MDTraj code that builds the backbone (N, CA, C; nanometers):
import mdtraj as md
import numpy as np

residues = "MET SER VAL GLU LEU VAL VAL PHE ASP LEU ALA GLY THR THR VAL LYS GLU ASN PHE ASP VAL GLN ARG ILE LEU THR ASN ALA PHE TRP ARG GLN GLY LEU THR VAL SER ILE GLU GLN ALA ASN LYS VAL MET GLY ILE PRO LYS PRO VAL ALA ILE ARG GLN LEU LEU GLU THR LEU LYS CYS PRO ALA ILE ASN ASP GLY PHE ILE ARG GLU ILE HIS ALA ASP PHE VAL ALA GLU MET ILE SER PHE TYR GLN ASN ASP ALA THR VAL VAL GLU ASN ASP GLY VAL THR GLU THR LEU GLN ALA LEU LYS LYS ASN GLY ILE LYS VAL VAL VAL ASP THR GLY PHE ASP ARG PRO ILE VAL ASP ALA LEU LEU GLY ARG MET GLY TRP GLN HIS SER ASP LEU ILE ASP GLY SER VAL THR SER ASP GLU VAL ALA ASN GLY ARG PRO HIS PRO ASP LEU ILE PHE LYS ALA MET GLU MET THR GLY VAL SER ASN SER THR HIS VAL ALA LYS VAL GLY ASP THR LEU SER ASP LEU LEU GLU GLY HIS ALA ALA GLY CYS GLY PHE VAL VAL GLY ILE ALA SER GLY ALA TYR THR LYS GLU GLN LEU ALA GLN ALA PRO HIS THR HIS ILE ILE GLU ARG ILE PRO GLU LEU LYS SER VAL LEU GLY LEU GLN".split()
xyz = np.array([
    [0.3745, -1.7231, -1.3423],
    [0.5018, -1.8162, -1.2513],
    [0.4724, -1.8079, -1.1631],
    [0.5054, -1.9249, -1.0353],
    [0.4844, -1.9526, -0.8936],
    [0.6606, -1.9282, -0.8828],
    [0.6555, -1.8675, -0.7781],
    [0.8482, -1.9187, -0.7044],
    [0.8015, -2.0092, -0.5918],
    [0.8834, -2.1396, -0.6066],
    [0.8208, -2.2249, -0.4728],
    [0.9960, -2.2130, -0.4162],
    [1.1440, -2.2004, -0.4085],
    [1.2263, -2.2006, -0.4280],
    [1.3034, -2.1076, -0.4583],
    [1.3703, -2.0125, -0.3248],
    [1.4837, -1.8819, -0.3938],
    [1.6354, -1.9330, -0.3560],
    [1.6652, -1.9595, -0.4196],
    [1.8819, -1.9315, -0.3891],
    [1.9601, -1.8401, -0.3512],
    [1.9546, -1.7638, -0.2641],
    [2.0631, -1.6627, -0.2823],
    [2.1629, -1.6598, -0.2501],
    [2.3351, -1.5823, -0.2883],
    [2.4056, -1.6274, -0.3007],
    [2.4373, -1.5481, -0.1739],
    [2.5461, -1.5099, -0.0966],
    [2.5976, -1.4406, 0.0401],
    [2.6696, -1.3382, 0.0571],
    [2.8366, -1.3256, -0.0130],
    [2.8730, -1.2507, 0.0293],
    [2.8540, -1.1199, -0.0332],
    [2.8336, -1.0132, -0.0867],
    [2.7630, -0.8833, -0.1834],
    [2.6373, -0.9357, -0.2241],
    [2.5947, -1.0431, -0.1666],
    [2.3537, -1.0481, -0.1776],
    [2.3264, -1.0253, -0.1144],
    [2.3004, -1.1266, -0.0167],
    [2.3044, -1.1038, 0.1391],
    [2.3177, -1.0627, 0.2886],
    [2.5060, -1.0249, 0.2015],
    [2.5349, -1.0271, 0.3417],
    [2.6360, -0.8815, 0.2805],
    [2.6931, -0.7250, 0.3386],
    [2.7358, -0.5989, 0.3056],
    [2.8743, -0.6146, 0.2393],
    [2.8656, -0.6399, 0.1456],
    [3.0633, -0.6736, 0.0457],
    [3.1195, -0.5098, 0.0318],
    [3.2524, -0.5466, 0.1204],
    [3.3138, -0.4705, 0.0419],
    [3.4667, -0.4398, 0.0364],
    [3.4349, -0.5876, -0.0685],
    [3.5698, -0.6173, -0.1656],
    [3.5990, -0.7281, -0.0537],
    [3.5360, -0.6991, 0.0793],
    [3.6433, -0.7901, 0.1725],
    [3.7271, -0.9408, 0.1378],
    [3.6184, -1.0438, 0.0328],
    [3.6270, -1.1858, 0.0248],
    [3.7997, -1.1581, -0.1004],
    [3.7612, -0.9945, -0.1560],
    [3.8113, -0.9622, -0.2825],
    [3.9762, -1.0184, -0.2018],
    [4.0195, -0.8676, -0.1105],
    [4.0922, -0.8155, 0.0037],
    [4.2530, -0.9566, 0.0216],
    [4.1162, -1.0264, 0.1998],
    [4.1403, -1.1430, 0.1652],
    [4.1910, -1.2884, 0.0828],
    [4.1910, -1.2515, -0.0205],
    [4.2121, -1.3642, -0.1144],
    [4.3388, -1.3396, -0.1341],
    [4.3935, -1.1971, -0.2080],
    [4.5292, -1.1759, -0.2081],
    [4.5494, -1.0943, -0.1150],
    [4.5500, -1.1213, -0.0323],
    [4.6589, -1.1229, 0.1078],
    [4.7333, -1.3119, 0.1319],
    [4.6117, -1.3447, 0.1568],
    [4.7176, -1.5162, 0.0889],
    [4.7977, -1.5382, 0.0092],
    [4.7892, -1.4775, -0.0857],
    [4.8546, -1.4678, -0.2241],
    [5.0156, -1.4298, -0.1688],
    [4.9321, -1.2970, -0.0892],
    [5.0719, -1.1880, -0.0372],
    [5.1785, -1.3019, 0.0557],
    [5.1371, -1.3657, 0.1332],
    [5.1929, -1.4053, 0.2054],
    [5.2676, -1.5358, 0.1541],
    [5.2324, -1.5289, -0.0083],
    [5.3365, -1.6828, -0.0773],
    [5.4629, -1.6342, -0.1445],
    [5.4231, -1.4299, -0.1152],
    [5.5182, -1.4198, -0.2231],
    [5.4861, -1.3317, -0.3478],
    [5.3564, -1.3111, -0.3657],
    [5.2751, -1.2999, -0.5242],
    [5.1875, -1.1932, -0.4628],
    [5.1652, -1.1699, -0.6026],
    [5.0856, -1.0013, -0.6133],
    [4.9767, -0.9946, -0.6937],
    [4.9343, -1.0115, -0.6088],
    [4.6988, -1.0076, -0.7244],
    [4.6508, -0.9314, -0.7159],
    [4.5511, -0.8594, -0.7512],
    [4.4600, -0.6775, -0.7273],
    [4.4073, -0.7265, -0.7246],
    [4.3410, -0.6236, -0.6164],
    [4.1684, -0.6877, -0.5649],
    [4.0885, -0.7093, -0.7446],
    [4.1059, -0.5614, -0.8660],
    [4.0488, -0.6268, -0.9621],
    [4.0697, -0.7549, -1.0224],
    [4.1444, -0.7686, -1.0523],
    [4.2132, -0.9733, -1.0517],
    [4.1294, -1.0873, -0.9924],
    [4.1543, -1.0520, -0.8822],
    [4.0974, -1.1383, -0.8200],
    [3.8945, -1.0535, -0.7910],
    [3.8301, -0.9705, -0.8188],
    [3.7146, -0.9469, -0.8210],
    [3.6815, -1.0413, -0.9702],
    [3.7677, -1.0811, -1.0545],
    [3.6796, -1.1599, -1.1722],
    [3.7140, -1.3103, -1.1365],
    [3.6915, -1.3350, -1.0616],
    [3.6627, -1.5259, -0.9961],
    [3.6175, -1.5179, -0.8988],
    [3.5319, -1.3881, -0.8730],
    [3.4580, -1.3880, -0.7116],
    [3.3144, -1.5333, -0.7685],
    [3.2429, -1.5827, -0.7220],
    [3.1885, -1.6459, -0.6573],
    [3.1477, -1.7537, -0.7624],
    [3.2677, -1.8346, -0.8008],
    [3.2716, -1.9564, -0.7652],
    [3.3813, -2.0478, -0.7153],
    [3.4039, -2.1150, -0.7086],
    [3.4468, -2.2037, -0.5785],
    [3.5922, -2.1200, -0.5613],
    [3.7133, -2.1179, -0.4505],
    [3.7767, -2.0929, -0.3901],
    [3.9128, -2.1413, -0.4846],
    [3.9392, -2.3191, -0.4613],
    [4.0291, -2.3400, -0.5149],
    [4.0595, -2.3659, -0.6680],
    [3.9140, -2.3076, -0.7087],
    [3.9621, -2.3287, -0.8651],
    [3.9672, -2.1837, -0.9742],
    [3.9577, -2.0824, -0.8049],
    [3.9283, -1.9313, -0.7801],
    [4.1493, -1.9081, -0.8146],
    [4.1433, -1.9839, -0.6910],
    [4.3059, -2.0007, -0.7376],
    [4.4401, -2.0412, -0.7896],
    [4.3452, -2.1634, -0.8632],
    [4.4045, -2.1916, -0.9841],
    [4.4475, -2.1049, -1.0705],
    [4.3138, -2.0207, -1.1313],
    [4.2705, -1.9490, -1.1989],
    [4.4560, -1.8636, -1.1965],
    [4.4203, -1.7622, -1.0857],
    [4.4386, -1.7006, -1.0812],
    [4.6105, -1.7083, -1.0609],
    [4.6679, -1.7886, -1.0009],
    [4.8120, -1.8803, -1.0272],
    [4.8481, -1.8200, -1.1897],
    [4.7661, -1.8737, -1.2874],
    [4.7777, -1.9308, -1.3811],
    [4.7828, -1.7980, -1.5165],
    [4.7302, -1.6650, -1.4332],
    [4.6848, -1.5216, -1.4814],
    [4.8126, -1.5053, -1.4393],
    [4.9319, -1.5485, -1.3118],
    [5.0222, -1.4559, -1.3245],
    [5.1600, -1.5354, -1.3220],
    [5.1124, -1.6725, -1.4597],
    [5.1699, -1.7721, -1.5253],
    [5.2735, -1.8041, -1.4645],
    [5.2776, -1.8638, -1.2891],
    [5.3123, -1.8822, -1.1591],
    [5.3505, -2.0607, -1.1927],
    [5.5186, -2.0984, -1.1378],
    [5.6106, -2.2330, -1.2203],
    [5.5040, -2.3621, -1.1362],
    [5.4693, -2.2949, -1.0140],
    [5.4301, -2.3517, -0.9159],
    [5.3464, -2.3806, -0.8936],
    [5.2911, -2.4363, -0.9796],
    [5.1307, -2.4566, -0.9914],
    [5.1036, -2.6062, -0.9634],
    [5.0504, -2.6291, -0.8259],
    [4.9775, -2.8136, -0.8176],
    [4.9619, -2.7969, -0.6966],
    [4.8570, -2.9354, -0.6959],
    [4.7188, -2.9276, -0.5857],
    [4.7746, -2.8658, -0.4073],
    [4.9192, -2.8766, -0.3903],
    [4.9304, -2.8823, -0.2940],
    [4.9552, -2.7646, -0.2325],
    [4.9996, -2.6759, -0.3609],
    [5.0804, -2.4835, -0.3394],
    [4.8284, -2.4426, -0.3326],
    [4.8199, -2.4883, -0.4123],
    [4.7052, -2.4199, -0.4046],
    [4.6336, -2.4976, -0.2565],
    [4.6298, -2.5592, -0.2044],
    [4.5948, -2.6195, -0.0841],
    [4.6400, -2.4975, 0.0471],
    [4.7607, -2.5001, 0.0235],
    [4.8362, -2.3969, 0.1218],
    [4.7374, -2.3173, 0.1111],
    [4.7337, -2.2003, -0.0038],
    [4.6916, -2.0322, -0.0495],
    [4.5292, -2.0911, 0.0189],
    [4.4500, -2.1830, -0.0485],
    [4.3672, -2.2001, 0.0091],
    [4.2920, -2.2148, 0.1667],
    [4.3865, -2.2818, 0.2307],
    [4.3435, -2.3080, 0.3670],
    [4.3764, -2.1292, 0.4029],
    [4.5085, -2.0758, 0.3970],
    [4.5283, -1.9608, 0.4546],
    [4.4432, -1.8855, 0.4861],
    [4.3514, -1.8374, 0.3301],
    [4.2324, -1.7842, 0.3051],
    [4.1084, -1.7954, 0.3665],
    [4.0767, -1.9734, 0.3980],
    [4.0267, -1.9659, 0.5020],
    [3.9802, -1.9474, 0.6340],
    [4.1501, -1.9818, 0.7081],
    [4.1148, -1.8888, 0.7934],
    [4.1561, -1.7251, 0.8414],
    [4.1391, -1.6777, 0.7696],
    [4.1227, -1.5090, 0.7352],
    [4.0008, -1.5175, 0.7332],
    [3.9458, -1.5507, 0.6294],
    [3.8043, -1.5344, 0.6278],
    [3.7144, -1.5891, 0.7863],
    [3.6975, -1.6594, 0.8226],
    [3.6421, -1.7003, 0.9085],
    [3.6556, -1.6226, 1.0559],
    [3.8020, -1.5754, 1.1161],
    [3.8253, -1.5000, 1.1939],
    [3.7534, -1.3502, 1.1168],
    [3.7874, -1.3059, 1.0249],
    [3.7013, -1.1663, 1.0303],
    [3.5138, -1.1907, 0.9586],
    [3.4452, -1.2804, 0.9628],
    [3.3157, -1.3427, 0.9808],
    [3.3027, -1.3026, 1.1367],
    [3.3976, -1.4047, 1.2400],
    [3.3309, -1.4720, 1.3507],
    [3.3827, -1.2976, 1.4206],
    [3.4718, -1.1503, 1.3596],
    [3.4831, -1.0858, 1.4345],
    [3.5037, -0.8894, 1.3978],
    [3.4767, -0.9280, 1.2865],
    [3.4857, -0.8812, 1.2698],
    [3.3406, -0.7253, 1.1957],
    [3.3193, -0.6389, 1.2793],
    [3.1956, -0.5473, 1.3872],
    [3.1459, -0.5052, 1.1980],
    [3.1965, -0.4877, 1.0991],
    [3.1817, -0.4547, 0.9462],
    [3.1165, -0.5704, 0.9112],
    [3.0856, -0.6606, 0.9192],
    [3.0058, -0.7902, 0.9094],
    [2.8774, -0.7879, 0.9467],
    [2.7568, -0.7855, 0.8378],
    [2.6223, -0.7182, 0.8214],
    [2.5898, -0.7215, 0.7224],
    [2.4435, -0.7687, 0.7742],
    [2.3643, -0.7912, 0.6265],
    [2.3163, -0.6880, 0.5227],
    [2.3081, -0.7003, 0.4053],
    [2.3036, -0.6067, 0.3263],
    [2.1443, -0.5210, 0.3601],
    [2.0849, -0.3641, 0.3784],
    [1.9818, -0.3408, 0.3537],
    [1.8635, -0.4240, 0.3139],
    [1.7842, -0.4404, 0.4326],
    [1.6545, -0.5239, 0.3812],
    [1.5982, -0.6283, 0.3170],
    [1.7051, -0.7147, 0.3461],
    [1.7496, -0.9357, 0.3764],
    [1.6632, -0.9220, 0.4901],
    [1.6104, -0.8827, 0.6616],
    [1.5560, -1.0084, 0.7156],
    [1.4513, -1.0016, 0.6470],
    [1.3518, -0.8058, 0.6140],
    [1.2344, -0.8098, 0.5394],
    [1.2170, -0.8559, 0.4571],
    [1.3113, -0.9096, 0.3340],
    [1.2394, -1.0267, 0.2174],
    [1.2277, -1.1741, 0.2559],
    [1.3407, -1.1279, 0.3797],
    [1.3133, -1.3401, 0.3621],
    [1.1955, -1.3849, 0.4671],
    [1.1734, -1.2188, 0.5524],
    [1.0617, -1.3302, 0.6450],
    [0.9276, -1.2349, 0.4903],
    [0.9652, -1.1865, 0.4539],
    [0.7853, -1.2208, 0.3127],
    [0.8536, -1.3142, 0.2388],
    [0.9558, -1.3790, 0.2080],
    [0.8651, -1.4669, 0.1049],
    [0.9190, -1.5617, 0.2589],
    [0.9022, -1.6472, 0.3077],
    [0.8551, -1.6850, 0.4086],
    [0.7181, -1.6969, 0.5043],
    [0.6780, -1.5854, 0.4361],
    [0.5401, -1.5372, 0.4946],
    [0.4161, -1.6307, 0.3798],
    [0.5235, -1.6273, 0.2618],
    [0.4795, -1.6912, 0.1075],
    [0.4419, -1.8363, 0.0479],
    [0.5312, -1.8591, 0.2232],
    [0.5451, -2.0736, 0.1526],
    [0.6859, -2.0193, 0.0945],
    [0.7593, -2.0191, 0.0929],
    [0.8231, -2.0009, -0.0718],
    [0.9795, -2.0392, 0.0778],
    [1.0083, -2.1519, -0.0260],
    [1.1763, -2.1763, 0.0681],
    [1.2100, -2.0878, 0.0284],
    [1.3594, -2.0791, 0.1368],
    [1.5241, -2.0561, 0.0833],
    [1.6129, -2.0640, 0.1756],
    [1.7340, -2.1123, 0.0237],
    [1.8496, -2.1222, 0.0615],
    [1.9208, -2.0371, 0.0517],
    [2.0689, -2.0670, 0.0632],
    [2.2159, -1.9906, 0.0049],
    [2.2551, -2.0463, -0.0503],
    [2.3333, -2.0004, -0.0992],
    [2.4619, -2.1307, -0.2240],
    [2.5732, -2.0410, -0.2405],
    [2.7190, -2.1092, -0.2525],
    [2.8237, -2.0338, -0.2140],
    [2.9814, -2.0012, -0.2699],
    [3.0517, -1.9898, -0.3684],
    [3.1628, -2.0179, -0.3950],
    [3.2209, -2.1141, -0.2185],
    [3.2036, -2.0196, -0.1788],
    [3.3114, -2.0152, -0.0242],
    [3.2344, -2.2076, -0.0025],
    [3.3495, -2.2776, 0.1150],
    [3.4410, -2.3873, 0.1949],
    [3.2982, -2.4028, 0.3010],
    [3.2146, -2.4849, 0.3445],
    [3.1666, -2.5142, 0.4920],
    [3.2119, -2.4461, 0.5546],
    [3.2982, -2.4502, 0.6027],
    [3.3857, -2.4243, 0.7665],
    [3.3682, -2.2443, 0.7336],
    [3.2958, -2.2152, 0.6114],
    [3.3327, -2.0472, 0.5851],
    [3.1547, -2.0195, 0.6592],
    [3.1284, -2.0367, 0.5538],
    [3.0088, -2.0518, 0.5609],
    [2.8877, -2.0509, 0.7083],
    [3.0141, -2.1563, 0.7108],
    [2.9413, -2.1509, 0.9239],
    [2.9237, -2.0718, 0.9853],
    [3.0648, -2.0133, 0.9500],
    [3.1199, -1.8924, 1.0721],
    [3.0142, -1.7737, 1.0188],
    [3.0194, -1.7949, 0.9004],
    [2.9532, -1.6402, 0.9034],
    [2.7430, -1.6379, 0.8981],
    [2.7231, -1.8022, 0.9269],
    [2.6321, -1.8170, 0.9404],
    [2.5509, -1.7707, 1.0876],
    [2.6902, -1.8472, 1.1549],
    [2.6815, -1.7992, 1.2746],
    [2.6255, -1.6755, 1.3265],
    [2.7283, -1.5818, 1.2632],
    [2.6550, -1.4070, 1.2523],
    [2.5659, -1.3707, 1.2596],
    [2.5194, -1.4486, 1.1371],
    [2.4063, -1.3338, 1.0992],
    [2.2820, -1.4435, 1.1543],
    [2.3011, -1.5795, 1.1978],
    [2.1377, -1.5699, 1.2866],
    [2.0615, -1.6022, 1.2357],
    [2.0446, -1.6296, 1.0676],
    [1.8954, -1.5840, 1.0286],
    [1.9079, -1.7344, 1.0171],
    [1.9570, -1.8705, 1.0344],
    [1.9534, -1.9968, 1.1231],
    [1.8744, -2.0225, 1.1820],
    [1.8919, -1.9460, 1.3237],
    [1.8642, -1.9887, 1.4365],
    [1.6425, -1.9227, 1.3926],
    [1.6586, -1.8086, 1.3187],
    [1.5546, -1.7312, 1.3098],
    [1.4826, -1.8274, 1.2438],
    [1.4536, -1.9218, 1.1699],
    [1.4329, -1.9362, 1.0436],
    [1.3684, -1.8817, 0.9177],
    [1.4718, -1.8427, 0.9232],
    [1.4360, -1.7018, 0.7542],
    [1.4886, -1.7830, 0.7363],
    [1.5617, -1.9118, 0.6548],
    [1.6884, -1.9780, 0.5711],
    [1.6175, -2.1389, 0.6392],
    [1.6078, -2.2237, 0.4558],
    [1.5279, -2.3295, 0.5458],
    [1.7292, -2.4269, 0.4921],
    [1.8117, -2.3867, 0.4916],
    [1.9255, -2.4532, 0.4620],
    [2.0350, -2.3893, 0.3919],
    [2.1012, -2.4002, 0.3713],
    [2.2956, -2.3982, 0.2875],
    [2.3225, -2.4810, 0.1766],
    [2.4395, -2.4857, 0.1239],
    [2.5172, -2.5633, 0.0017],
    [2.6454, -2.5243, -0.0037],
    [2.7409, -2.5505, -0.0146],
    [2.8637, -2.5119, 0.0087],
    [2.9049, -2.5768, -0.1409],
    [3.0128, -2.5016, -0.1857],
    [3.0677, -2.6235, -0.3351],
    [3.2030, -2.6695, -0.2497],
    [3.1897, -2.7400, -0.1331],
    [3.2706, -2.8693, -0.1388],
    [3.1672, -2.9470, -0.0892],
    [3.0212, -2.9494, -0.1009],
    [2.9985, -3.0424, -0.1259],
    [2.8840, -3.0690, -0.2002],
    [2.9886, -3.0403, -0.3545],
    [2.9374, -3.0659, -0.4864],
    [3.0106, -3.0926, -0.5295],
    [2.9531, -3.1834, -0.6350],
    [3.0885, -3.2689, -0.7858],
    [3.1278, -3.1229, -0.8976],
    [3.0348, -2.9793, -0.8386],
    [3.0953, -2.9308, -0.9929],
    [3.0164, -2.7380, -0.9160],
    [3.0920, -2.6909, -0.8037],
    [3.0682, -2.5360, -0.8214],
    [2.9935, -2.4384, -0.8959],
    [2.9736, -2.3349, -0.9039],
    [2.9717, -2.2255, -1.0135],
    [3.0375, -2.2116, -1.1095],
    [3.0059, -2.2123, -1.2597],
    [2.9021, -2.1716, -1.3121],
    [2.8087, -2.3264, -1.3186],
    [2.8214, -2.4346, -1.2703],
    [2.7689, -2.5178, -1.3320],
    [2.5818, -2.5184, -1.2104],
    [2.5325, -2.6121, -1.2564],
    [2.3682, -2.6436, -1.1510],
    [2.3768, -2.7068, -1.0509],
    [2.4617, -2.7215, -1.0178],
    [2.5156, -2.8433, -0.8902],
    [2.4363, -2.7494, -0.7346],
    [2.4832, -2.6899, -0.7220],
    [2.4353, -2.6388, -0.5960],
    [2.2993, -2.5958, -0.6516],
    [2.2446, -2.5464, -0.7045],
    [2.0965, -2.5428, -0.6667],
    [2.0471, -2.6112, -0.7134],
    [2.0593, -2.7790, -0.7636],
    [2.0039, -2.9079, -0.7779],
    [1.9961, -2.9521, -0.6164],
    [2.1144, -2.9424, -0.5399],
    [2.0850, -2.9791, -0.4364],
    [1.9924, -2.9025, -0.3610],
    [2.0224, -2.7829, -0.3616],
    [1.9038, -2.6523, -0.2838],
    [1.7810, -2.6714, -0.2823],
    [1.7427, -2.7860, -0.4433],
    [1.6062, -2.8007, -0.4963],
    [1.5354, -2.9771, -0.3830],
    [1.6751, -3.0203, -0.4537],
    [1.6628, -3.1963, -0.2895],
    [1.6469, -3.1248, -0.1593],
    [1.7439, -3.0974, -0.0901],
    [1.7031, -3.0200, -0.0167],
    [1.5635, -2.9667, 0.0687],
    [1.4728, -2.9110, -0.0603],
    [1.3474, -2.8350, -0.0115],
    [1.2152, -2.9006, -0.0367],
    [1.2617, -3.0417, -0.1197],
    [1.1541, -3.0928, -0.2461],
    [1.1572, -3.0190, -0.3066],
    [1.1341, -2.9433, -0.3929],
    [1.1809, -2.9101, -0.5709],
    [1.2004, -2.9404, -0.6746],
    [1.0297, -2.9998, -0.7461],
    [1.1325, -3.1084, -0.8816],
    [1.0864, -3.0272, -0.9903],
    [1.0866, -2.9347, -0.9820],
    [1.1215, -2.7895, -1.0952],
    [1.1569, -2.7032, -1.1167],
    [1.2760, -2.6821, -1.1479],
    [1.3710, -2.5358, -1.1552],
    [1.2829, -2.4523, -1.2465],
    [1.2058, -2.4319, -1.2828],
    [1.0810, -2.3356, -1.3415],
    [1.1386, -2.2432, -1.2180],
    [1.0768, -2.3071, -1.0997],
    [1.0020, -2.2799, -1.0258],
    [1.0353, -2.2168, -0.9038],
    [1.2165, -2.1663, -0.9458],
    [1.3212, -2.1729, -0.8655],
    [1.4092, -2.0564, -0.9026],
    [1.4322, -1.9435, -0.8334],
    [1.5020, -1.7674, -0.8056],
    [1.5910, -1.8191, -0.7603],
    [1.6537, -1.7712, -0.8850],
    [1.9017, -1.7676, -0.8191],
    [1.8592, -1.6126, -0.7937],
    [1.9350, -1.5772, -0.6812],
    [2.0004, -1.4168, -0.6378],
    [2.1393, -1.4311, -0.6917],
    [2.1996, -1.3155, -0.6524],
    [2.3255, -1.3261, -0.6769],
    [2.3550, -1.1907, -0.7782],
    [2.4877, -1.1739, -0.7020],
    [2.5891, -1.0613, -0.7102],
    [2.7284, -1.1051, -0.8648],
    [2.7258, -1.2164, -0.9116],
    [2.8077, -1.2335, -0.9645],
    [2.7918, -1.2615, -1.1300],
    [2.8557, -1.2413, -1.1970],
    [2.9243, -1.3818, -1.2798],
    [2.8386, -1.4532, -1.2897],
    [2.9220, -1.5766, -1.2538],
    [2.9245, -1.6571, -1.1990],
    [2.7686, -1.7169, -1.1497],
    [2.6697, -1.6494, -1.0690],
    [2.5832, -1.6494, -1.0081],
    [2.4524, -1.6441, -1.1338],
    [2.4518, -1.5344, -1.2389],
    [2.3794, -1.5938, -1.3151],
    [2.3932, -1.6424, -1.3891],
    [2.4862, -1.7234, -1.4658],
    [2.5010, -1.8383, -1.5244],
    [2.4478, -1.9505, -1.4678],
    [2.4421, -1.9378, -1.3101],
    [2.4465, -2.1077, -1.2204],
    [2.3145, -2.0560, -1.2914],
    [2.2331, -1.9757, -1.2582],
    [2.1104, -1.9880, -1.3157],
    [2.0265, -2.0608, -1.4260],
    [2.1002, -1.9943, -1.4582],
    [2.0695, -1.9823, -1.6572],
    [2.0974, -2.1260, -1.6760],
    [2.2218, -2.1498, -1.6113],
    [2.2278, -2.3376, -1.6454],
    [2.1188, -2.5063, -1.5581],
    [2.1176, -2.4278, -1.4795],
    [2.0446, -2.4413, -1.3733],
    [1.8293, -2.5102, -1.4186],
    [1.7660, -2.3472, -1.5415],
    [1.7082, -2.3987, -1.6054],
    [1.6278, -2.2848, -1.5367],
    [1.6575, -2.1828, -1.3544],
    [1.5355, -2.1199, -1.3360],
    [1.5209, -2.0445, -1.4100],
    [1.3769, -2.0350, -1.3088],
    [1.2380, -1.8697, -1.4337],
    [1.2811, -1.8119, -1.3974],
    [1.3556, -1.7681, -1.2814],
    [1.4146, -1.6267, -1.2297],
    [1.5665, -1.5907, -1.1925],
    [1.6296, -1.6003, -1.2932],
    [1.7872, -1.5581, -1.2809],
    [1.7999, -1.3919, -1.1822],
    [1.8014, -1.3360, -1.1212],
    [1.8101, -1.1754, -1.0650],
    [1.9411, -1.1390, -1.0801],
    [1.9913, -1.0917, -1.1156],
    [2.1308, -1.0131, -1.0809],
    [2.1704, -0.9198, -0.9808],
    [2.1768, -0.8778, -0.9076],
    [2.2162, -0.8376, -0.7662],
    [2.3307, -0.7435, -0.7758],
    [2.3173, -0.5546, -0.8435],
    [2.4279, -0.4412, -0.8257],
    [2.4760, -0.4257, -0.6909],
    [2.4784, -0.4864, -0.5749],
    [2.4989, -0.4793, -0.3976],
    [2.6443, -0.5327, -0.3944],
    [2.7017, -0.5985, -0.4568],
    [2.9111, -0.6278, -0.4506],
    [2.9825, -0.6464, -0.5622],
    [3.0095, -0.7673, -0.6231],
    [3.1313, -0.7679, -0.6943],
    [3.1183, -0.6933, -0.8068],
    [2.9770, -0.7048, -0.9372],
    [2.9565, -0.6124, -1.0073],
    [2.8594, -0.5453, -1.0834],
    [2.8622, -0.4139, -1.1594],
    [2.7969, -0.3493, -1.1566],
    [2.6365, -0.3782, -1.2102],
    [2.5847, -0.3383, -1.2788],
    [2.4213, -0.3609, -1.3846],
    [2.5121, -0.3685, -1.4856],
    [2.5449, -0.2858, -1.5584],
    [2.5923, -0.3158, -1.6649],
    [2.7308, -0.4230, -1.6867],
    [2.7542, -0.4979, -1.5928],
    [2.8449, -0.5710, -1.5478],
    [2.7545, -0.7405, -1.6410],
    [2.6927, -0.6935, -1.5215],
    [2.5836, -0.8678, -1.5086],
    [2.4850, -0.8703, -1.6535],
    [2.4555, -0.7657, -1.6575],
    [2.3768, -0.7674, -1.7934],
    [2.4765, -0.8100, -1.8474],
    [2.6100, -0.8998, -1.9009],
    [2.6983, -0.9639, -1.9935],
    [2.6100, -1.1211, -1.9901],
    [2.5801, -1.1032, -1.8861],
    [2.5183, -1.2784, -1.8292],
    [2.3956, -1.3183, -1.8450],
    [2.3228, -1.4452, -1.9208],
    [2.1762, -1.4717, -1.9348],
    [2.1397, -1.4644, -1.7360],
    [2.0286, -1.3102, -1.8034],
    [1.9348, -1.3558, -1.6656],
    [1.8248, -1.2517, -1.6888],
    [1.6979, -1.3115, -1.5907],
    [1.5425, -1.2547, -1.5780],
    [1.5548, -1.1120, -1.5963],
    [1.5644, -1.0662, -1.4376],
    [1.6027, -0.9250, -1.3952],
    [1.7452, -0.9065, -1.3614],
    [1.7729, -0.7443, -1.3367],
    [1.8834, -0.6987, -1.2699],
    [1.7853, -0.5801, -1.1118],
    [1.8145, -0.6478, -1.0595],
    [1.8259, -0.5232, -0.9463],
    [1.9181, -0.4710, -0.8569],
    [1.9001, -0.3436, -0.7880],
    [1.9696, -0.2680, -0.7430],
    [2.0482, -0.3485, -0.5192],
    [1.8883, -0.3650, -0.5426],
    [1.8411, -0.3287, -0.3872],
    [1.7943, -0.5197, -0.3406],
    [1.7655, -0.5474, -0.2532],
    [1.7196, -0.6928, -0.2034],
    [1.6127, -0.6971, -0.2343],
    [1.5563, -0.6051, -0.1452],
    [1.3714, -0.5829, -0.0963],
    [1.2833, -0.5402, -0.2587],
    [1.3345, -0.5160, -0.3853],
    [1.3248, -0.5300, -0.4852],
    [1.2862, -0.6544, -0.5705],
    [1.3502, -0.7716, -0.5359],
    [1.3086, -0.9179, -0.5358],
    [1.1663, -0.9432, -0.5073],
    [1.1171, -0.8763, -0.4168],
    [0.9864, -0.8866, -0.3856],
    [0.9093, -0.8895, -0.5039],
    [0.8568, -0.7419, -0.5462],
    [0.7915, -0.6390, -0.6795],
    [0.7813, -0.7961, -0.7944],
    [0.9470, -0.8265, -0.8560],
    [1.0083, -0.9449, -0.8893],
    [0.9410, -1.0118, -0.9586],
    [0.9568, -1.1066, -0.8591],
    [0.8310, -1.2069, -0.7502],
    [0.7145, -1.2585, -0.7888],
    [0.6415, -1.1209, -0.7485],
    [0.5099, -1.0016, -0.7596],
    [0.4462, -1.0545, -0.6286],
    [0.5330, -0.9967, -0.5398],
    [0.4955, -1.0399, -0.3256],
    [0.4114, -0.9096, -0.2823],
    [0.3310, -0.8853, -0.1766],
    [0.3302, -0.8639, -0.0831],
    [0.4389, -0.7617, 0.0009],
])
top = md.Topology()
chain = top.add_chain()
for i, resn in enumerate(residues, 1):
    res = top.add_residue(resn, chain, resSeq=i)
    for name in ("N", "CA", "C"):
        top.add_atom(name, md.element.get_by_symbol(name[0]), res)
traj = md.Trajectory(xyz[None], top)
């Protein structure tokens, strides 16, 4: 099966992650006097962050769950994430990402990144990574740009529309969360590849529909039959 488009997740997949997103999300709750553990935050990785915040508030049985409160926590989270991605020295790509992107482009394969983040965070992160400036990716899609974020297929369908790919069986979805894999499955992707470099272990990823599970991004070349 030939692949025309690869849709990569960002944090934990192509960008090195040390539970930074989870930590910053828990910080936003802490500043509201609420305690969320890293483990609890990890369970909602990959999905749109306002949805994740609502789920965590429900887990805490918080009496003040309303759209305004969710927006307040989310705005705090976004501000800290942007500062982190712009300034922190630990923000780097995962091993072998540039090499893999170059191999995909050499083989005429389109590349888009998708995410549970909103556009302002992604612009800060992509500005830091430089992939777009180097023509290593063809675009990005964020959760606030579609009707439904992960695990729904909307992000992938938008990436396909952006790149002129009409058949989802010629798309590979790569991500480090269960919601990434469920997204790829819902879109009917020919390759649904879990990567154990971020939020979940190989055993945890295996609980979701997938075609392959890998440990490092360069393994994708072998999965797709590339040199």
